[in-house]
N, C-alpha and C positions, 0 to 999 in steps of 0.2 A: 389207860389212865382212868382213874376213878375220880369223878368230881360230883359232888352232890350239893344241891342247894334247895332251899325252900323260900318261896317268894310269898308275898302277902304282907301282913303286918310285921312279921319277923323274917328277916333274910339271913341266911348263913351259908357258909361253905366249910367244907372240911379243911383242916389246916394244911398248909402247903407241904409240910413234911409227909403227911399221909398220902397226898397225891403223888409226891415224888416216889415214895416207897412202892405204891401200887402201880405206877407207870413203868417200873422196872420190868414187870412181866410183859408189858407191851413191847418193850425194846428188845427183849430176848428174841432170837430168831425162831419162829415157829417151825415145826416139822413141815417140810415142804409137801404140799398136796396139790401139785400142778393139775390143772384141769378139774379141780373140785367143782362139781355142779351145785347149783343152789338147791337147797331142800325145797320140797313142795310147800304150798301155802299152809297146809295143815301142820306139817313138820315145823315150819317157822313159828307158827302160833304156839305150838307145844314148847319149843325152845324158849320163846319169850316169856310165856306165862310161868313155866316151871322154874326158870332162872330167877324171875322176879319174886316168886313165892318162896324159893329157898333163901334168897336175899332178905325178904321180909321176915321169915321165920328166924333167921340168924339175928336180925336186928331186934326182934321182939323178945328173944330168949337170951341174947348175949353169947350164944354158942355158935361159933363160926366154923366148927369142925366139918359139918356136912357141906357147907358152901365150899370150903377148901377141898374136901374130898371129891366133890363133883366137878371141880375146876380142871383145867388142862394141866398137864405135867409142867408146861412152861411157867404157868402161874404158881403152881405148887413149889417149883424149884426156887422161885424168887421171893415168895411171900409166905410167911408162916401164919398159922392160925392166930397167934398172938398179934401179929402185925395187922391182920384183918380186924381183929377185935378193937385195936387202938384206932385204926383208920375210920371205923364207922361209929365211934363213940357218940358223935353228934346225932346220928339217927336214933340211937337208944335214948339219949338225953331228951330228945323231942318226942319220944314215943310215937314216931311216925309209922302208921300202919297202912300199908298199901294193898291189903288183901282183896280189895274190891276189883282188882285187875282180873281176877278169875272170871268174873261175869261181864266185865266191860268189853266193849268192842275195841279192836285194835285199829288204829290208823297207822298203817305201815308206810313210811315216807321214803325209805331206802332199804334195798336188799341187794347186796352184792358180795362177790368174793374178789380178792385181789390176786396178784401173781404168786403170792406165797401161800395161797389157800386159806386165807383168813376170811371168814364170813362176818359181815357187818350187817346188823339189823337195827334200823333207826326208825323211831316212830313215837306214838303217844297213845295214851288212854285218856278219854275225856268223859266226864259225866257232869251232873248238875252242880256238884260241890267242889270238884278239883280237876286238875290236869296233871298227869304224870307222863313226863317225857323220858325216853330211854335211848341209849346208844350202847348196844351190846356187841361184843366181838367174840367169835368162837374160832377154834381150830380143831381139826380132826385129830384125835388120838385113838389109835387102834380102830379106825372106822367110825368113831362116835364123836359128834360135835361136843366140845368141852369149852367152858368159859375161859376166855383169855383177857377180857377187859369189860368194865361196866361203868356207865355214866348214867345217873338217875337224877332227874330234876322234878320237884314237886311244887305245885302252885295251888293255893286255895283260890277259889273264885270269889 
């Protein structure tokens, strides 16, 4: 499920319809990867930062084709590029740029895989101006971790 919100003076959430559309990918059954081990700390950091930068680039340009192409087959089968574009309209409207995550330290609060082989990485980036929380879900496709779900929260300090 994708839920995004910004707190501070202005608070917003993506429309419920967008959340519903994007949650379909989460409900589809992932390719089973029993016994999938957790990636190393460095691999987790790379997954988090590259995913959030691809998400940021899509929001800044309005072009979600790369985010879609880098996502899991399960997400691609459920959600078109056009649906991603519609779902993240609020990010584009707010011109929310989270590129600082590249140099910010990660506070990883949860890192686990479930019985279906879904990897969940939960945490935040925090600096003097903002806090960015994320909940990212990945599934292995052809041995590569691919995006299955994304939840991003942004808060000005």
